[in-house]
C-alpha positions in Angstrom: 15.9 -23.5 -81.5 16.8 -26.5 -79.1 14.7 -29.7 -78.9 12.8 -30.2 -75.7 14.6 -33.5 -75.1 17.9 -31.8 -74.2 19.2 -32.4 -70.9 18.8 -29.9 -68.1 22.2 -28.1 -68.1 22.9 -28.4 -71.7 19.4 -27.3 -73.0 19.5 -23.6 -71.4 23.2 -23.5 -72.2 22.7 -23.9 -76.1 19.4 -22.1 -75.9 21.1 -18.8 -74.7 23.8 -19.0 -77.3 26.6 -20.8 -75.0 26.1 -18.2 -72.2 27.8 -20.0 -69.3 25.5 -18.2 -66.9 22.4 -20.3 -68.0 24.3 -23.4 -67.5 25.3 -22.3 -63.9 21.7 -21.3 -63.2 20.2 -24.6 -64.5 22.6 -26.6 -62.0 21.6 -24.3 -59.1 17.9 -25.1 -59.9 18.6 -28.8 -59.9 20.6 -28.8 -56.7 17.5 -26.7 -55.1 14.9 -29.2 -56.4 17.1 -31.9 -55.1 17.3 -30.4 -51.9 13.5 -29.7 -51.7 12.6 -33.2 -52.6 15.2 -35.1 -50.2 13.1 -34.9 -47.2 10.5 -36.5 -48.9 12.5 -39.3 -50.4 14.1 -40.0 -46.8 10.3 -40.4 -45.4 9.4 -42.8 -47.9 12.5 -44.8 -47.6 11.9 -45.2 -44.0 8.5 -46.2 -44.4 9.6 -48.7 -46.7 12.3 -49.9 -44.5 9.4 -50.3 -41.9 7.3 -52.4 -44.3 10.2 -54.5 -45.4 11.2 -55.3 -41.5 7.5 -55.9 -40.9 7.2 -58.3 -43.9 10.3 -60.4 -42.9 8.8 -60.8 -39.4 5.7 -62.5 -40.4 
C-alpha cells in the first residue's frame, strides 16, 4: 500500500513492486501532460506581458 502523497514517479514504482516500466510510464505521462499544457501557459504568459506593458505605459 503506497500513500497517495507519494511523488508521481516514485509512487507507481513502489506500487508495482519496483517494476521499472511503471516509473518510465509515469515519466512519459508527465511529459505528455506538460506538452499538452505548454501552449496554454504560453498564451497566459503573453497576456500577462501585454497587461504589464499596458500598466507601465499608463
